[in-house]
C-alpha positions as CSV (number, residue, x, y, z in Angstrom):
1,X,11.7,8.1,12.3
2,X,13.2,5.2,10.4
3,X,11.4,2.0,9.8
4,X,13.4,0.2,12.4
5,X,12.1,2.5,15.1
6,X,8.3,2.0,14.5
7,X,6.3,1.5,17.7
8,X,2.8,2.8,17.3
9,X,-0.5,2.9,19.1
10,X,1.1,2.3,22.5
11,X,-1.4,4.5,24.4
12,X,-3.7,2.1,26.3
13,X,-7.3,3.0,25.6
14,X,-9.9,4.2,28.0
15,X,-9.7,1.6,30.7
16,X,-10.9,-1.3,28.5
17,X,-9.3,-4.7,27.9
18,X,-7.5,-4.5,24.6
19,X,-6.7,-7.1,22.1
20,X,-3.3,-8.7,22.1
21,X,-0.5,-7.0,20.2
22,X,1.4,-8.6,17.3
23,X,4.7,-7.4,15.8
24,X,4.9,-7.9,12.0
25,X,7.7,-7.4,9.5
26,X,11.4,-6.7,9.8
27,X,10.5,-3.1,10.7
28,X,8.8,-4.3,13.9
29,X,5.4,-2.8,13.2
30,X,3.3,-3.3,16.3
31,X,-0.4,-3.5,15.9
32,X,-3.5,-5.0,17.5
33,X,-4.0,-8.7,16.5
34,X,-7.3,-7.9,14.7
35,X,-7.4,-4.9,12.4
36,X,-10.3,-2.9,10.9
37,X,-11.0,-2.9,7.2
38,X,-12.6,0.5,6.5
39,X,-13.7,0.0,2.9
40,X,-17.3,-1.1,3.6
41,X,-17.9,2.2,5.3
42,X,-18.0,4.1,2.0
43,X,-17.5,1.7,-0.9
44,X,-18.3,-1.6,-2.5
45,X,-21.0,-2.8,0.0
46,X,-24.6,-1.7,0.2
47,X,-24.5,2.0,-0.3
48,X,-27.9,2.7,1.3
49,X,-26.6,1.3,4.6
50,X,-23.5,3.6,4.8
51,X,-23.6,6.1,7.6
52,X,-20.6,8.4,8.1
53,X,-21.2,9.1,11.8
54,X,-22.0,5.5,12.6
55,X,-18.8,4.4,10.8
56,X,-16.8,7.0,12.7
57,X,-18.1,5.6,15.9
58,X,-17.0,2.2,14.7
59,X,-13.4,3.4,14.1
60,X,-13.3,4.9,17.6
61,X,-14.6,1.7,19.1
62,X,-11.9,-0.2,17.3
63,X,-9.2,2.1,18.7
64,X,-10.7,1.8,22.1
65,X,-10.3,-2.0,21.9
66,X,-6.8,-1.9,20.6
67,X,-7.7,-2.8,17.0
68,X,-5.2,-0.2,15.9
69,X,-4.6,-1.1,12.3
70,X,-7.0,0.9,10.1
71,X,-6.9,-0.3,6.5
72,X,-8.0,2.1,3.7
73,X,-7.1,3.2,0.2
74,X,-7.3,6.2,-1.9
75,X,-9.6,4.4,-4.4
76,X,-12.2,3.5,-1.9
77,X,-15.0,6.0,-2.6
78,X,-12.9,7.1,-4.3
79,X,-11.2,9.3,-1.7
80,X,-14.2,9.4,0.7
81,X,-12.9,6.5,2.8
82,X,-9.6,8.3,3.6
83,X,-11.6,11.4,4.5
84,X,-13.6,9.4,6.9
85,X,-10.6,7.8,8.5
86,X,-9.0,11.2,8.7
87,X,-11.8,12.5,10.9
88,X,-10.9,9.9,13.5
89,X,-7.1,10.4,13.1
90,X,-7.5,14.1,13.7
91,X,-8.4,13.3,17.3
92,X,-6.6,10.0,17.9
93,X,-3.5,9.7,15.6
94,X,-1.3,8.3,18.4
95,X,-3.8,5.4,18.9
96,X,-3.8,4.3,15.3
97,X,-1.7,2.4,12.8
98,X,-2.7,3.7,9.4
99,X,-2.4,1.6,6.2
100,X,-3.5,3.1,2.9
101,X,-2.9,2.1,-0.7
102,X,-1.8,3.6,-4.0
103,X,-1.8,2.5,-7.6
104,X,-5.4,2.2,-8.8
105,X,-7.7,4.9,-10.3
106,X,-11.4,4.6,-10.4
107,X,-13.2,5.7,-13.6
108,X,-16.9,5.9,-14.5
109,X,-17.1,2.2,-15.4
110,X,-13.6,0.9,-14.9
111,X,-10.5,0.7,-12.7
112,X,-7.0,1.3,-14.1
113,X,-3.5,1.0,-12.6
114,X,-1.1,3.9,-12.4
115,X,2.4,3.2,-11.1
116,X,4.2,6.2,-12.5
117,X,6.6,7.5,-9.9
118,X,5.4,11.1,-10.2
119,X,1.8,10.0,-9.7
120,X,2.7,7.9,-6.7
121,X,4.3,10.9,-5.0
122,X,1.4,13.2,-5.7
123,X,-1.0,10.5,-4.6
124,X,0.8,10.1,-1.3
125,X,0.6,13.9,-0.6
126,X,-3.1,13.8,-1.3
127,X,-3.6,10.8,1.0
128,X,-1.7,12.6,3.8
129,X,-4.0,15.6,3.4
130,X,-7.2,13.5,3.4
131,X,-6.0,11.4,6.4
132,X,-5.0,14.6,8.3
133,X,-1.6,13.2,9.2
134,X,2.0,13.9,8.4
135,X,3.0,10.2,8.0
136,X,1.5,7.0,6.7
137,X,2.5,4.0,8.8
138,X,2.1,1.4,6.0
139,X,1.9,2.5,2.3
140,X,0.8,-0.4,0.1
141,X,1.0,-0.9,-3.7
142,X,-2.5,-1.8,-4.6
143,X,-1.7,-3.2,-8.1
144,X,1.3,-3.2,-10.4
145,X,1.0,-1.0,-13.5
146,X,1.6,-3.2,-16.5
147,X,3.1,-0.2,-18.3
148,X,5.6,0.7,-15.6
149,X,8.4,-1.6,-14.2
150,X,7.3,-2.4,-10.7
151,X,10.8,-1.5,-9.5
152,X,10.3,2.1,-10.6
153,X,7.0,2.3,-8.7
154,X,8.5,0.7,-5.7
155,X,11.5,3.0,-5.9
156,X,9.2,6.0,-5.7
157,X,7.5,4.6,-2.7
158,X,10.9,4.0,-1.1
159,X,11.7,7.7,-1.6
160,X,8.6,8.5,0.4
161,X,10.0,6.5,3.3
162,X,13.3,8.4,3.0
163,X,11.4,11.7,2.9
164,X,9.6,10.8,6.2
165,X,6.1,10.7,4.7
166,X,5.8,6.9,5.0
167,X,7.2,4.5,7.6
168,X,7.0,1.1,5.9
169,X,5.9,-0.4,2.6
170,X,3.5,-3.2,1.8
171,X,2.2,-4.9,-1.3
172,X,-1.3,-6.3,-2.1
173,X,-1.4,-9.7,-3.7
174,X,-2.3,-9.7,-7.4
175,X,-5.8,-10.6,-8.5
176,X,-6.6,-14.3,-8.3
177,X,-8.8,-14.8,-11.3
178,X,-6.1,-15.0,-14.0
179,X,-3.9,-17.4,-12.0
180,X,-6.8,-19.8,-11.6
181,X,-7.6,-19.8,-15.3
182,X,-4.0,-20.4,-16.3
183,X,-3.6,-23.3,-14.1
184,X,-0.7,-21.7,-12.2
185,X,-0.5,-21.8,-8.4
186,X,-2.6,-18.9,-7.2
187,X,0.1,-16.6,-5.7
188,X,3.1,-17.5,-7.9
189,X,2.9,-14.2,-9.8
190,X,2.7,-12.2,-6.5
191,X,5.8,-14.0,-5.2
192,X,7.7,-13.2,-8.3
193,X,6.7,-9.5,-7.9
194,X,7.8,-9.6,-4.2
195,X,11.1,-11.0,-5.2
196,X,11.6,-8.1,-7.6
197,X,10.7,-5.3,-5.2
198,X,12.6,-6.8,-2.3
199,X,15.7,-5.9,-4.3
200,X,14.8,-2.3,-4.2
201,X,13.4,-1.8,-0.7
202,X,12.2,-4.1,2.1
203,X,8.6,-5.3,2.1
204,X,7.2,-5.1,5.6
205,X,3.7,-6.6,4.9
206,X,1.7,-8.4,2.2
207,X,-2.1,-8.1,2.1
208,X,-4.0,-11.0,0.5
209,X,-7.3,-12.8,0.9
210,X,-7.2,-15.5,3.6
211,X,-10.2,-17.2,5.2
212,X,-11.8,-20.5,6.0
213,X,-13.4,-20.6,2.6
214,X,-10.4,-19.1,0.7
215,X,-7.3,-20.7,2.2
216,X,-5.2,-20.6,-0.9
217,X,-2.6,-18.3,0.6
218,X,-1.6,-21.1,3.0
219,X,0.0,-23.0,0.0
220,X,2.8,-20.7,-0.9
221,X,2.3,-17.0,-0.1
222,X,2.0,-17.3,3.7
223,X,5.0,-19.6,4.1
224,X,7.0,-17.3,1.8
225,X,6.2,-14.3,4.0
226,X,6.9,-16.2,7.3
227,X,10.3,-17.3,6.1
228,X,11.3,-13.7,5.5
229,X,9.8,-12.0,8.5
230,X,7.2,-10.3,6.4
231,X,3.8,-9.5,8.0
232,X,0.6,-10.9,6.5
233,X,-2.6,-8.9,6.5
234,X,-5.4,-11.3,5.9
235,X,-8.0,-9.5,3.7
236,X,-11.7,-10.7,3.6
237,X,-11.2,-13.1,6.6
238,X,-15.0,-13.3,6.9
239,X,-15.5,-14.2,3.3
240,X,-17.2,-11.0,2.3
241,X,-19.6,-11.5,5.2
242,X,-20.6,-15.1,4.3
243,X,-18.7,-16.7,7.3
244,X,-20.7,-14.6,9.8
245,X,-23.7,-16.8,9.2
246,X,-25.9,-13.7,9.0
247,X,-26.6,-13.8,5.2
248,X,-29.7,-15.5,3.8
249,X,-29.4,-17.4,0.4
250,X,-31.6,-15.7,-2.1
251,X,-32.0,-12.5,-0.1
252,X,-30.1,-10.6,-2.8
253,X,-27.7,-7.6,-2.7
254,X,-28.0,-4.0,-3.8
255,X,-26.7,-3.3,-7.3
256,X,-23.6,-1.4,-6.0
257,X,-22.6,-4.3,-3.7
258,X,-19.7,-6.3,-5.0
259,X,-21.4,-9.5,-3.9
260,X,-24.2,-9.0,-6.4
261,X,-21.6,-10.0,-9.1
262,X,-19.6,-12.6,-7.1
263,X,-20.2,-16.2,-8.2
264,X,-20.1,-17.5,-4.6
265,X,-23.0,-15.2,-3.7
266,X,-25.6,-16.5,-6.1
267,X,-28.5,-18.1,-4.2
268,X,-27.5,-21.5,-5.4
269,X,-23.9,-21.2,-4.2
270,X,-24.8,-19.6,-0.9
271,X,-27.0,-22.6,-0.2
272,X,-24.4,-25.0,-1.3
273,X,-21.8,-23.5,1.0
274,X,-24.0,-23.5,4.1
275,X,-22.2,-26.5,5.6
276,X,-19.1,-24.3,6.1
277,X,-21.1,-21.9,8.3
278,X,-22.8,-24.9,10.1
279,X,-19.4,-26.2,10.9
280,X,-18.2,-22.9,12.3
281,X,-21.3,-22.5,14.3
282,X,-20.8,-26.0,15.8
283,X,-17.3,-25.1,16.9
284,X,-18.6,-21.7,18.3
285,X,-21.1,-23.5,20.5
286,X,-18.4,-25.5,22.2
287,X,-16.8,-22.2,23.3
288,X,-19.9,-20.6,24.7
289,X,-23.4,-19.3,23.9
290,X,-22.1,-15.9,22.9
291,X,-19.4,-17.1,20.6
292,X,-20.2,-16.6,16.9
293,X,-19.2,-18.3,13.6
294,X,-17.4,-15.0,12.6
295,X,-15.2,-15.2,15.8
296,X,-14.3,-18.8,15.0
297,X,-13.4,-17.8,11.4
298,X,-11.2,-14.9,12.7
299,X,-9.6,-17.1,15.4
300,X,-8.7,-19.6,12.7
301,X,-6.9,-16.9,10.7
302,X,-5.1,-15.8,13.8
303,X,-4.0,-19.4,14.4
304,X,-2.1,-19.5,11.1
305,X,0.9,-17.6,12.5
306,X,2.0,-14.8,14.8
307,X,2.8,-12.7,11.8
308,X,-0.9,-12.9,10.6
309,X,-3.3,-10.0,11.2
310,X,-6.9,-10.5,10.0
311,X,-8.4,-7.3,8.7
312,X,-12.2,-7.8,8.7
313,X,-14.3,-5.1,7.2
314,X,-16.9,-3.5,9.4
315,X,-19.0,-0.4,9.7
316,X,-20.9,-0.9,13.0
317,X,-19.6,-0.7,16.5
318,X,-21.2,-4.0,17.4
319,X,-19.3,-5.9,14.6
320,X,-16.1,-4.2,15.5
321,X,-16.5,-5.3,19.1
322,X,-17.3,-8.9,18.1
323,X,-14.4,-9.1,15.8
324,X,-11.9,-7.8,18.4
325,X,-13.1,-10.5,20.8
326,X,-11.9,-13.2,18.4
327,X,-8.3,-12.4,19.5
328,X,-9.2,-14.0,22.9
329,X,-10.7,-17.1,21.5
330,X,-8.1,-19.9,21.6
331,X,-9.0,-22.7,19.2
332,X,-8.1,-26.2,20.2
333,X,-6.3,-28.8,18.1
334,X,-9.7,-30.5,17.7
335,X,-11.3,-27.2,16.5
336,X,-8.5,-26.7,13.9
337,X,-8.8,-30.3,12.7
338,X,-12.6,-29.8,12.3
339,X,-12.1,-26.7,10.3
340,X,-9.7,-28.5,8.1
341,X,-12.3,-31.2,7.4
342,X,-15.0,-28.6,6.3
343,X,-16.0,-29.0,2.6
344,X,-14.2,-26.6,0.2
345,X,-16.2,-23.6,-0.9
346,X,-18.1,-24.0,-4.2
347,X,-18.3,-21.3,-6.8
348,X,-15.4,-19.7,-8.7
349,X,-14.6,-17.0,-11.2
350,X,-14.5,-19.4,-14.1
């Protein structure tokens, strides 16, 4: 099947109301409007709270609700996240749209990039085995290897499409810290990278952070994608959990939790940023007693364009259900104006 023929996850699930569908990218990738970020199930967040069977139920719940996009990567775990997703795909491959990533290797104390063409092809084969599928719907370059021209890496990924192992290609936005320190606009380097790889093979989707407290992609990256028919996968749309309003300043995080080292998650910064959550909660109350700040945050992301798919991370059925319900929450012009007036988040990587 060529990229122009992709229509995935069309089987309507188990008699339940499903989230709206959105079509992203020139390849017409059809997915549920709210995706599922699988990383927290096995990596980066509170290892003591990770439960494989519970996470598997969360994946099935997402598919039942039409949240078809399952976002994973070979480095998550490493490898264990793909194995977990593969357990669900073995039973329900036709219900899912599978996105995984290549290009980063996890060592004992460090992460390194590897974009060598031979490695990319071997990594794809390994991901296919772990995911228990014969094709990856969206294969994303996690990071560019500074020692390999990105065109060579992208060319190898394009060959995987031609071989029928991958249906479409995507690219993850480059890390933000360096851009902030240099004074450059945050996503300029990513746009330059996109311009280069587009000459080799079409980009169907870009994944980058976008949320109420990290709206920087709205400046240049999101409009750039929109103008070219490229889908936008909004990573961390709930601000690593902060925008849910369920985290208590000073409560602390487990040592293996990425938030333990994130400057916005110190007790001081979490307290300073509470007005953002208060504002989201105020908007939520206008829509009903059961509406949550997290749902307002996701609805705000959805309102940024029909090509935008928020991909909130979750590992519990309850959170998956709440997140999917955000697709049915229409924010008013008043709501959006109120979000725009919320104070900017404090705390940075500097």
